[in-house]
Steps between C-alpha positions, in 0.01 A plus 500: 500500500784737573709406193315743274588828679864394564583396143478854350729627775754232425481578128557871564799415723649280232452771238658757729794265567538442125504874432762550773724223362461638147595849619809365677614248239380678188787746451764231553325256267462766232871582531594132461262463207633806317872460564543124539219286364443692175873536412557127565197419285645714221834322529320165467314621193808650329702177532314323219514783246758639257718806503400766252728615225570824684445365847191451707269202461342336196214272604618202301527192725838329524704287739837613367548732798509204741744312277725804479500535877673161523801628303824443698567873500190570709525192720860602581379849599231347720756267662739791560216707650403216735863465608541873570167516687599191700841644594336830594247322720769292672719804577195694618412213736856477637499875566136544590450225756773616741383858457138408574609290800711785638210744462261259674742475794517877546302675775154593375572872491785444252326251271292767328813709436680198353203411277480858373868479407429175313219650290671838461637416149142455377446871559743572215426453132608156375692647201693739725602209726612299198700792356669535840651155445651624174672777695626247750620230261646678197877513447521843662237420760511494878572128530794498259644820641481358854673176396774684311546745786533211748766339281296182450503534120728672251235598247121527502300177474229437241210498744238666288318333209546151644265233631629572850391863466155387394470265799622774736243744363216248533600404854511865602162566337312209653680422828227675708246260348694218663559669833141603571320164474783321680489760778123461529542124531771528766315771692188280529706208633420421864822570701400232748581239236862613489510517878366146524768376259769673708359348821524156338869553437500617139767754407436810295589329171280196563214721622523702181511201262246286690255766613539847350580413138228232449232722652601800286520309172163640378650851524816380321296348219289813463806725498673279245196524274480880543864529385505234230190613309593868441864405439397261223297763316723800563644669189620836635789366711637270223472786253685757712741287703543222244566736211323271253745215578259334743160442342209375711157388393352836601726674250395262222130552571548876515686499169234290326223739601677836468781451246421207272125570541440128483213494749392138442845360566549733795166375633620139474814581697299689760257209524786256561622715790146533639448122489834443670415750774154348553666160552744666738214653702326164521820335624550781751147456633547122525839535673368757750204277580726199549730699730213642704348151550833340590524297178150353537253530214267792560 
């Protein structure tokens, strides 16, 4: 008997909740639709068509773009890009984990200051930060002048326009993306777990490898992904610090779209990177879930 009067009220509440969710989620969803979903859909469409005589796209279906992408030239560039991104991620982890750990061990009033110093480079334009490395690494730069002045070398070293310069620029650019998630993971760690390990006779090294490191692996995995993904697609650092000698997949994709104007082939290369990154995200999610559940299936 009372169901009739209550039902309209419930319906109005549901509609009001739907309007509220739409108002909150709508702008973000529209942004993702306009700047992510639609561009990816266009890339998918362009892959099966032909380059126009003067660039652009001719809507004649073909699979030649996929065959061309398997050319050893492009597979070698992809392999080199994966190697550089992997080296960058490894160095960022070796530098970022101790830094994050040291920040987490600071008194609370100093942690905010340390974190501000970590993110401070992001307040400067990315191009300016990259050009600063040119000033540091060129033959008349600060690094060479310091080494010559200290008597460690007789003549300037070729530091600029090398793979090492590219790796250094990428590490500098994305190191904060490693430090922040690792710090968050360490900061959330219950200190009583380390105290319990110490009470049971574990030294600092064993406590770290048996307690701290395993429990902070989700942050490590997230930080590694945050560094690896932008490093793989970066084309500014290889262009400026590599001097054209180090070519990464981002440079090839950029050149296909803006110089060769071969949009279909550029779309195929971009699609290959997207598919690889999607697989990487799936593996990261699986690994994080396995770590958080102690190796048991979730």
